[in-house]
C-alpha positions as a printed NumPy array, in Angstrom:
array([[-47.787, -70.527,  59.126],
       [-47.008, -69.455,  55.576],
       [-46.318, -71.747,  52.648],
       [-43.012, -71.459,  50.801],
       [-44.627, -69.469,  47.984],
       [-46.343, -67.128,  50.455],
       [-43.089, -66.603,  52.35 ],
       [-41.239, -65.726,  49.149],
       [-44.014, -63.297,  48.145],
       [-43.723, -61.552,  51.51 ],
       [-39.934, -61.282,  51.426],
       [-39.097, -60.656,  47.771],
       [-40.043, -56.953,  47.623],
       [-38.378, -55.937,  50.932],
       [-35.177, -57.817,  50.043],
       [-35.072, -56.455,  46.494],
       [-35.613, -52.855,  47.613],
       [-33.224, -53.097,  50.551],
       [-30.323, -54.351,  48.455],
       [-30.836, -52.262,  45.327],
       [-31.673, -48.934,  47.023],
       [-28.593, -49.435,  49.18 ],
       [-26.493, -49.317,  46.005],
       [-28.503, -46.429,  44.558],
       [-27.709, -44.419,  47.7  ],
       [-23.985, -45.001,  47.138],
       [-24.355, -43.805,  43.542],
       [-26.329, -40.697,  44.485],
       [-23.891, -39.499,  47.165],
       [-20.861, -40.226,  44.945],
       [-22.464, -38.139,  42.189],
       [-23.135, -35.303,  44.62 ],
       [-19.452, -35.316,  45.555],
       [-18.32 , -35.06 ,  41.933],
       [-18.032, -38.647,  40.686],
       [-20.157, -39.085,  37.557],
       [-19.094, -42.713,  36.947],
       [-22.294, -44.248,  38.314],
       [-24.471, -41.884,  36.258],
       [-22.54 , -42.656,  33.073],
       [-23.028, -46.387,  33.68 ],
       [-26.745, -46.079,  34.391],
       [-26.465, -46.831,  38.086],
       [-27.793, -43.497,  39.355],
       [-31.337, -44.852,  39.321],
       [-33.988, -46.398,  41.549],
       [-34.655, -49.06 ,  38.902],
       [-33.833, -52.344,  40.708],
       [-32.991, -54.086,  37.428],
       [-29.885, -51.917,  37.072],
       [-28.545, -53.081,  40.439],
       [-29.571, -56.745,  40.519],
       [-26.928, -59.445,  40.698],
       [-28.623, -62.768,  39.895],
       [-26.586, -64.645,  42.476],
       [-26.203, -62.041,  45.231],
       [-29.6  , -60.351,  44.974],
       [-31.802, -63.352,  44.231],
       [-30.227, -66.795,  44.671],
       [-28.184, -66.209,  47.859],
       [-30.888, -64.36 ,  49.862],
       [-33.473, -67.031,  48.998],
       [-31.098, -69.875,  49.868],
       [-29.887, -68.306,  53.12 ],
       [-33.446, -67.358,  54.043],
       [-34.752, -70.871,  53.488],
       [-31.858, -72.49 ,  55.355],
       [-32.303, -70.148,  58.326],
       [-36.122, -70.186,  58.132],
       [-35.81 , -66.446,  57.405],
       [-34.167, -65.74 ,  60.742],
       [-31.229, -64.327,  58.775],
       [-30.84 , -62.865,  55.292],
       [-27.616, -62.271,  53.426],
       [-27.087, -60.918,  49.931],
       [-25.655, -58.19 ,  47.751],
       [-26.262, -56.199,  44.57 ],
       [-23.807, -55.271,  41.837],
       [-21.365, -52.83 ,  43.48 ],
       [-21.675, -49.254,  42.264],
       [-18.482, -48.171,  40.448],
       [-16.774, -45.289,  42.26 ],
       [-13.893, -43.29 ,  40.786],
       [-11.898, -42.271,  43.845],
       [-10.031, -39.593,  41.891],
       [-13.196, -37.738,  40.841],
       [-14.28 , -37.1  ,  44.417],
       [-13.63 , -33.594,  45.724],
       [-12.096, -34.779,  48.995],
       [-11.423, -38.459,  48.213],
       [-10.79 , -39.895,  51.686],
       [-13.617, -38.029,  53.417],
       [-16.062, -38.363,  50.531],
       [-15.418, -42.091,  50.114],
       [-16.323, -42.632,  53.768],
       [-19.555, -40.65 ,  53.328],
       [-20.388, -42.531,  50.125],
       [-19.929, -45.777,  52.07 ],
       [-22.161, -44.608,  54.938],
       [-24.938, -43.679,  52.494],
       [-25.793, -47.354,  51.932],
       [-26.442, -48.348,  55.579],
       [-28.114, -44.987,  56.206],
       [-30.56 , -45.672,  53.364],
       [-31.395, -49.033,  54.942],
       [-32.139, -47.391,  58.287],
       [-34.468, -44.908,  56.561],
       [-36.205, -47.789,  54.756],
       [-36.661, -49.647,  58.054],
       [-38.654, -46.673,  59.361],
       [-40.708, -46.504,  56.156],
       [-41.556, -50.2  ,  56.429],
       [-42.512, -49.581,  60.074],
       [-45.075, -47.038,  58.86 ],
       [-46.591, -49.654,  56.527],
       [-46.585, -52.182,  59.376],
       [-48.434, -49.704,  61.612],
       [-50.995, -49.041,  58.861],
       [-51.531, -52.786,  58.446],
       [-52.088, -53.184,  62.186],
       [-54.574, -50.29 ,  62.223],
       [-56.482, -51.886,  59.318],
       [-56.595, -55.173,  61.3  ],
       [-54.778, -58.052,  59.545],
       [-57.448, -60.501,  60.741],
       [-60.094, -58.849,  58.591],
       [-58.221, -57.951,  55.408],
       [-55.7  , -59.754,  53.211],
       [-54.231, -56.367,  52.239],
       [-53.725, -55.449,  55.897],
       [-52.139, -58.839,  56.558],
       [-49.78 , -58.372,  53.618],
       [-48.779, -54.912,  54.904],
       [-48.06 , -56.359,  58.347],
       [-45.992, -59.269,  57.056],
       [-44.018, -57.275,  54.474],
       [-43.585, -54.443,  56.978],
       [-42.039, -56.851,  59.472],
       [-39.815, -58.333,  56.763],
       [-38.805, -54.858,  55.527],
       [-37.764, -53.689,  58.986],
       [-35.825, -56.89 ,  59.603],
       [-33.885, -57.076,  56.327],
       [-32.996, -53.384,  56.301],
       [-31.662, -53.393,  59.845],
       [-29.636, -56.527,  59.124],
       [-28.107, -54.983,  55.987],
       [-27.376, -51.707,  57.772],
       [-25.537, -53.302,  60.683],
       [-23.895, -55.997,  58.571],
       [-22.422, -53.413,  56.215],
       [-21.069, -51.346,  59.086],
       [-18.759, -54.202,  60.114],
       [-15.215, -53.065,  59.175],
       [-14.308, -56.028,  56.979],
       [-13.377, -55.098,  53.377],
       [-15.31 , -54.726,  51.115],
       [-18.175, -53.931,  53.511],
       [-19.058, -50.255,  53.89 ],
       [-17.629, -50.04 ,  57.387],
       [-14.178, -50.764,  55.978],
       [-14.41 , -47.706,  53.687],
       [-15.045, -45.547,  56.725],
       [-12.052, -47.05 ,  58.534],
       [ -9.889, -46.492,  55.429],
       [-10.876, -42.828,  55.424],
       [ -9.749, -42.465,  59.03 ],
       [ -6.395, -44.242,  58.645],
       [ -3.172, -42.778,  57.292],
       [ -2.865, -43.547,  53.554],
       [ -0.11 , -46.139,  54.099],
       [ -2.08 , -47.924,  56.825],
       [ -5.251, -47.744,  54.73 ],
       [ -3.44 , -49.382,  51.804],
       [ -2.278, -52.234,  54.059],
       [ -5.737, -52.615,  55.562],
       [ -7.427, -52.748,  52.134],
       [ -5.25 , -55.69 ,  51.086],
       [ -7.629, -57.836,  53.118],
       [-10.402, -57.219,  50.567],
       [ -9.814, -60.307,  48.345],
       [-10.436, -62.439,  51.436],
       [-13.363, -60.397,  52.735],
       [-16.149, -62.744,  51.639],
       [-14.319, -65.72 ,  53.159],
       [-13.898, -63.814,  56.441],
       [-17.598, -62.932,  56.477],
       [-18.628, -66.556,  55.788],
       [-16.338, -67.779,  58.581],
       [-17.86 , -65.205,  60.924],
       [-21.316, -66.407,  59.874],
       [-20.454, -70.08 ,  60.411],
       [-18.87 , -69.431,  63.824],
       [-21.772, -67.266,  65.033],
       [-19.493, -64.213,  65.407],
       [-21.604, -62.329,  62.875],
       [-24.737, -63.005,  64.896],
       [-23.068, -61.817,  68.107],
       [-22.065, -58.546,  66.44 ],
       [-25.415, -57.841,  64.772],
       [-27.915, -59.096,  67.361],
       [-27.427, -56.409,  70.08 ],
       [-27.959, -53.388,  67.766],
       [-30.79 , -55.287,  66.042],
       [-32.613, -55.82 ,  69.353],
       [-32.127, -52.188,  70.415],
       [-33.287, -50.858,  67.035],
       [-36.355, -53.097,  66.93 ],
       [-37.352, -51.993,  70.427],
       [-36.87 , -48.346,  69.466],
       [-38.972, -48.67 ,  66.295],
       [-41.721, -50.592,  68.074],
       [-41.836, -47.987,  70.861],
       [-41.742, -45.05 ,  68.426],
       [-44.641, -46.378,  66.348],
       [-46.583, -47.967,  69.195],
       [-46.243, -51.459,  67.735],
       [-46.959, -54.277,  70.147]])
């Protein structure tokens, strides 16, 4: 059992990286497709400080984590500004920019799995460094998979909604995007009614099994 301080030390780096690199991925892909807005505003960077939102990146994840005993984490960074009109193919490119965030989280989950495997090989019972690698590796896999699958839910302003908008006719997309001001409320209702858990849990279980099998983690 970990103390509160130990738990926070284990989770703070994985949560910080998962949320901020998610936004950096959006910025990078948008820049590649012709939108220089994020670069001009200093958001095309891996520096977490540029992406941190004090409430969404720090306060909310800690509060939700403590309330759920770190069985669930929820949070956000400052959204990367995207100029739709600067994109070469706006509807297609916006969908790809949106997918970049969850995709970055999936990549990070595999990277954390490598650190977890290293920690296991070093034997966490004999080394505090190995134990830290195991615990942060587990946390890193967990938070990144949650953020990936959470953001793929098609509720504006989550990334999945940007993909849906890119597939709809412009008039239907405009109607669909009017939901965005109520998006956070919808997500909180889904969280309170366990709908969010029902949507995320199946792909989480499959992904965890796949990662554990791939890396020989038992």
